C-alpha positions in Angstrom: 192.1 25.6 100.9 189.7 27.4 103.1 189.8 26.4 106.8 186.4 24.9 107.2 187.4 22.2 109.8 188.7 23.4 113.3 190.9 21.0 115.3 189.9 22.6 118.7 187.2 21.4 121.0 183.9 23.1 120.2 182.6 25.8 122.5 179.2 27.2 121.7 179.1 30.9 120.9 175.8 32.5 121.9 174.2 35.4 120.1 174.6 38.9 121.1 171.1 40.2 121.8 171.5 44.0 121.9 170.9 46.0 118.6 173.3 49.0 118.8 175.9 47.4 116.5 173.6 46.1 113.9 172.2 49.7 113.7 175.6 51.2 113.5 176.7 48.6 111.0 174.0 49.6 108.5 175.6 53.0 108.0 178.7 51.2 106.8 177.1 48.3 105.0 176.6 49.7 101.5 180.1 51.0 101.1 181.6 47.8 102.5 179.7 45.6 100.1 180.7 47.9 97.2 184.4 47.8 98.1 184.7 44.1 99.2 182.3 42.4 96.7 181.5 45.0 94.0 177.8 45.1 94.9 176.4 48.4 93.8 172.7 48.1 93.3 169.7 46.3 94.9 166.2 45.6 94.1 163.5 44.0 96.3 160.5 42.1 95.5 158.0 40.7 98.2 159.2 42.5 101.2 155.6 42.8 102.4 155.6 39.1 103.2 158.3 39.6 105.7 156.8 42.8 107.0 153.4 41.2 107.4 154.8 38.2 109.5 156.8 40.7 111.6 153.6 42.8 112.3 151.6 39.6 113.1 154.2 38.6 115.6 155.0 35.3 114.0 158.1 33.2 114.6 160.1 33.5 111.5 162.8 31.4 109.8 164.3 33.4 106.8 165.8 30.8 104.3 167.9 32.3 101.4 169.8 30.4 98.8 173.7 30.7 99.3 175.6 31.1 96.1 178.3 33.6 97.2 180.3 34.4 100.3 178.7 37.9 100.3 175.3 36.4 101.1 175.3 36.6 104.9 176.1 40.3 104.9 173.7 40.9 102.1 170.9 39.9 104.5 171.7 43.2 106.2 170.2 45.0 103.2 167.0 43.1 103.7 167.1 44.1 107.4 167.9 47.8 106.5 165.0 48.0 103.9 162.3 46.2 106.0 163.5 47.3 108.7 164.2 44.5 111.2 167.0 42.8 113.1 167.8 39.1 112.7 169.7 36.3 114.3 171.7 33.8 112.2 173.4 30.4 112.6 177.0 30.5 111.5 179.4 27.5 111.1 181.8 27.1 114.0 184.8 27.8 111.6 183.7 31.3 111.0 184.4 32.2 114.7 188.0 30.7 114.3 189.2 32.7 111.3 190.0 36.0 113.1 189.1 37.7 116.2 187.6 40.7 114.1 185.4 38.4 112.0 184.3 36.5 115.0 183.4 39.7 116.9 181.5 41.3 114.1 179.4 38.1 113.3 178.4 37.8 116.9 177.6 41.4 117.3 175.4 41.2 114.3 173.4 38.4 115.9 175.3 35.3 114.7 175.7 32.3 116.9 177.7 29.2 116.3 176.6 25.7 115.1 178.9 22.7 115.0 178.2 21.0 111.7 180.4 18.0 112.5 178.2 16.8 115.2 174.9 17.3 117.0 174.9 20.7 118.6 172.1 20.8 121.0 172.9 24.3 122.4 172.6 25.8 118.9 169.4 23.9 118.1 167.8 24.9 121.6 168.9 28.6 121.0 167.4 28.6 117.4 164.2 27.0 118.6 163.8 29.3 121.4 164.4 32.5 119.2 161.7 31.3 116.7 159.2 30.1 119.3 159.4 33.4 121.1 159.4 35.5 117.9 162.3 37.3 119.2 163.6 38.1 115.8 163.6 36.4 112.4 166.3 33.6 112.3 168.4 33.3 109.1 169.4 29.8 108.0 171.0 29.0 104.7 169.3 25.6 104.1 171.9 24.5 101.5 174.5 24.2 104.3 177.4 25.2 101.9 178.0 27.9 99.3 176.8 26.5 96.0 179.0 29.0 94.0 176.3 28.9 91.2 173.5 31.3 91.1 171.6 29.1 88.6 171.7 26.0 91.0 170.1 25.1 94.2 171.8 22.3 96.2 169.9 19.8 98.4 168.5 21.4 101.5 169.5 20.2 104.9 166.9 18.9 107.2 167.8 21.3 110.1 165.5 23.8 108.9 162.4 21.7 109.1 163.4 20.3 112.6 163.9 23.8 114.0 160.6 25.0 112.4 158.6 22.0 113.8 160.0 22.2 117.3 159.5 26.0 117.4 155.9 25.6 116.1 155.2 23.2 119.0 156.6 25.7 121.6 155.0 28.7 119.9 151.6 27.0 120.2 152.1 26.8 123.9 153.3 30.5 124.2 150.8 32.1 121.8 148.2 29.6 120.5 146.8 32.3 118.1 150.1 32.8 116.4 152.4 30.6 114.2 155.8 29.8 113.0 156.6 30.4 109.3 159.4 29.6 107.0 160.0 32.5 104.5 162.0 31.5 101.3 164.3 34.1 99.8 165.9 34.1 96.3 169.0 36.1 95.9 170.3 36.6 92.3 173.3 38.5 91.0 173.3 40.4 87.7 176.6 41.3 86.2 176.9 45.0 85.2 180.1 44.9 83.2 181.4 43.0 80.3 182.4 39.4 81.0 185.7 39.8 79.1 186.8 42.5 81.2 185.4 40.9 84.3 187.0 37.5 83.8 189.8 37.8 81.1 192.6 39.1 83.4 191.8 36.4 86.0 192.1 33.7 83.3 195.5 35.2 82.3 196.8 35.0 85.7 195.6 31.3 86.1 197.3 30.4 82.8 200.5 32.1 83.9 200.4 30.2 87.3 200.0 26.9 85.4 203.1 27.6 83.2 201.0 28.2 80.0 201.3 30.6 77.4 198.4 33.1 77.8 195.6 32.9 75.3 193.9 36.3 75.2 193.4 35.9 71.4 190.9 32.9 71.9 187.3 33.1 72.8 186.7 33.2 76.6 184.6 30.1 76.7 187.3 28.1 74.9 189.9 29.4 77.3 187.8 28.3 80.3 187.1 24.9 78.9 190.8 24.3 78.1 192.0 25.5 81.4 189.3 23.5 83.4 190.2 20.4 81.5 193.9 20.8 82.1 193.4 21.4 85.9 191.1 18.3 86.2 193.8 16.3 84.3 196.6 17.5 86.8 194.3 16.3 89.8 193.8 13.0 88.0 197.5 12.5 87.6 198.0 13.4 91.3 195.4 10.9 92.6 195.0 8.3 89.9 198.5 8.4 88.4 197.2 9.5 84.9 194.8 11.7 83.1 191.5 10.0 82.1 189.4 10.2 79.0 185.7 10.9 78.7 183.2 13.7 79.4 184.3 16.2 82.2 181.4 15.1 84.4 182.1 11.5 84.1 185.8 12.1 85.0 185.0 14.3 88.0 182.5 11.6 89.2 185.2 9.0 88.9 187.9 11.0 90.5 185.6 11.8 93.5 184.7 8.1 94.0 188.2 7.0 93.8 189.1 9.5 96.5 186.0 9.1 98.9 185.2 5.5 98.5 188.4 4.1 100.2 187.8 6.5 103.1 184.0 5.4 103.2 185.1 1.7 103.4 187.5 2.5 106.1 185.2 4.6 108.4 181.7 3.2 107.4 182.6 -0.4 106.2 181.1 0.3 102.8 181.3 2.4 99.8 178.8 5.1 99.3 177.4 7.3 96.4 175.1 10.2 96.0 175.4 13.8 97.1 179.1 14.6 97.6 178.4 17.4 100.1 176.6 15.0 102.4 179.2 12.3 101.9 182.0 14.8 102.8 180.1 16.1 105.9 179.6 12.4 107.1 183.4 11.7 106.8 184.2 14.9 108.6 181.8 13.7 111.5 183.5 10.5 111.6 187.1 11.8 111.4 187.0 14.9 113.5 186.6 13.2 116.9 189.9 11.3 116.4 191.6 14.6 115.7 190.3 16.1 118.9 191.0 13.1 121.1 194.7 13.9 121.4 195.5 10.2 121.0 196.8 10.2 117.5 200.6 10.2 116.7 202.0 13.1 114.7 202.1 10.9 111.6 198.4 9.8 112.1 197.4 13.4 112.6 199.0 14.5 109.4 197.3 11.6 107.7 193.9 12.6 109.0 194.4 16.2 107.8 195.3 14.7 104.3 192.1 13.0 104.2 190.2 16.0 105.3 192.0 18.0 102.6 191.2 15.6 99.9 187.5 15.5 101.0 187.4 19.3 100.6 188.8 19.3 97.2 186.1 16.5 96.2 183.4 18.8 97.5 184.8 21.8 95.4 184.9 19.6 92.3 181.3 18.5 92.8 180.1 22.1 92.7 181.0 22.5 89.2 177.5 22.0 87.5 177.3 19.7 84.5 176.8 21.7 81.3 176.8 25.0 83.0 178.7 26.7 80.1 177.1 24.4 77.5 174.0 26.0 75.7 172.8 22.7 74.3 172.9 21.1 77.9 171.5 23.8 80.2 170.1 26.6 78.1 171.7 30.1 77.5 175.2 30.7 78.8 174.9 34.0 80.5 177.7 36.5 81.4 177.0 35.7 85.1 177.7 32.0 84.6 181.0 32.8 82.7 182.3 35.0 85.4 181.2 32.8 88.2 183.1 29.9 86.7 186.3 31.8 86.3 186.0 33.1 89.8 185.4 29.5 91.0 188.6 28.3 89.2 190.7 31.1 90.7 189.4 30.6 94.3 190.0 26.8 94.0 193.6 27.4 92.9 194.5 30.5 95.1 191.8 30.7 97.8 191.0 34.2 96.6 189.3 36.1 93.8 191.3 39.0 92.3 188.7 40.9 90.3 185.5 42.3 91.8 183.3 43.5 88.9 180.1 45.5 89.6 176.9 43.5 90.3 173.3 44.3 90.9 171.6 42.1 93.5 167.8 41.1 93.2 166.1 39.9 96.3 162.9 38.0 95.8 161.0 37.2 99.1 158.3 34.6 98.9 155.1 33.8 100.7 155.5 32.4 104.1 155.1 28.6 104.6 153.4 27.7 107.8 155.3 25.0 109.9 153.3 22.2 111.5 154.2 21.3 115.1 155.4 17.7 115.8 157.6 15.0 114.3 158.3 14.7 110.6 156.3 12.0 108.8 158.2 9.2 107.2 159.5 9.8 103.7 160.2 13.1 102.1 159.8 16.0 104.4 156.8 18.1 103.0 158.1 21.4 104.5 161.6 21.0 102.8 159.9 19.9 99.5 157.6 23.1 99.6 160.6 25.2 100.5 162.7 23.8 97.8 160.0 24.4 95.1 159.3 28.0 96.3 163.0 28.9 96.2 163.4 27.4 92.7 160.5 29.7 91.6 161.9 32.7 93.4 165.2 32.1 91.6 163.5 31.2 88.2 165.6 28.2 87.7 165.2 24.5 87.0 166.0 21.9 89.5 169.4 20.9 88.5 169.8 18.6 91.5 167.1 16.3 90.0 168.9 16.2 86.7 172.5 15.7 87.9 173.4 12.0 88.3 176.2 12.9 90.6 173.7 14.2 93.3 171.2 11.4 92.9 171.0 9.7 96.3 171.6 6.1 96.0 172.7 5.0 99.5 
């Protein structure tokens, strides 16, 4: 399990404002992306939108989709090609993984945000950066890694809040200028055969689950059988027995059986809807208890078990329904196949052992002007417009609208 929750008091990490390191890092960026992630080629469409906003001195929020852990460093390729420098908001846990990672993120313009509470220092810093048009500010509006290049998760409202507040301040500082939100679509294209890119990983997973290996079977059949077996193992652990039914209905039932008792305990009622939001709310409720120092060792272990179960529920929710079913969601692409195998391997081992070669396509959209002031009641028009633009740039359907697991019913 990736350590996404930190049991230490939060301390804001401000951005590093000098540019020497980001200039130096660009010399190393392409070889690093090739060796660590297998990214070997890049195409860019719409860079003129970013260049024009920079030339006009506008306050800029740069909002890409977030399907891979490589995405934050990939923004460096946009910076190198434009050229420009950026700041970025990074989850607090990133600064607690290793001293080297924390140092590099900060030197590249990253600053911390505490996702399990209201982080006024991070919000104020973000608003000031955009209002002063100091540099573009990068925010991944999905809030988590979707792990699916053909799916866009619900967008968090922090983007529109920062944009509106920055627009108000920008109007005071430079009445003739504006704040804009620039959507970015990042798509990955597999450059190798899916069998060679995913088959060895499947064999390793099969061996780890004490199966015979099945190299003689079609790749999709191996993935379906293995995914079903792993889900059944989780059902036996949590529910006492494996269930029957469609994969998606079983996942939904398993998640609710885990999360709803916690929600009754901490919120007084069961909840439904988007799992990422439900898990985030539980973390917000539980983390202060862990940081208080008042829990017994047994209670502390119990809280960590709750957080671990929440993490696994979130990972389960990120398997899109029908992703490998051509009758459900259209063509099953090589990219979807390899994504799914890598997701299975990462969920089991916290790492991906194969790094096939990929081409990355950047599609940068028209700027969306931000209106100053408070959000009107109902659906946020800026977020709605941003979502539609991002879907168009990615050339995908809105899976969130079609997936019953992510329909908000609270």
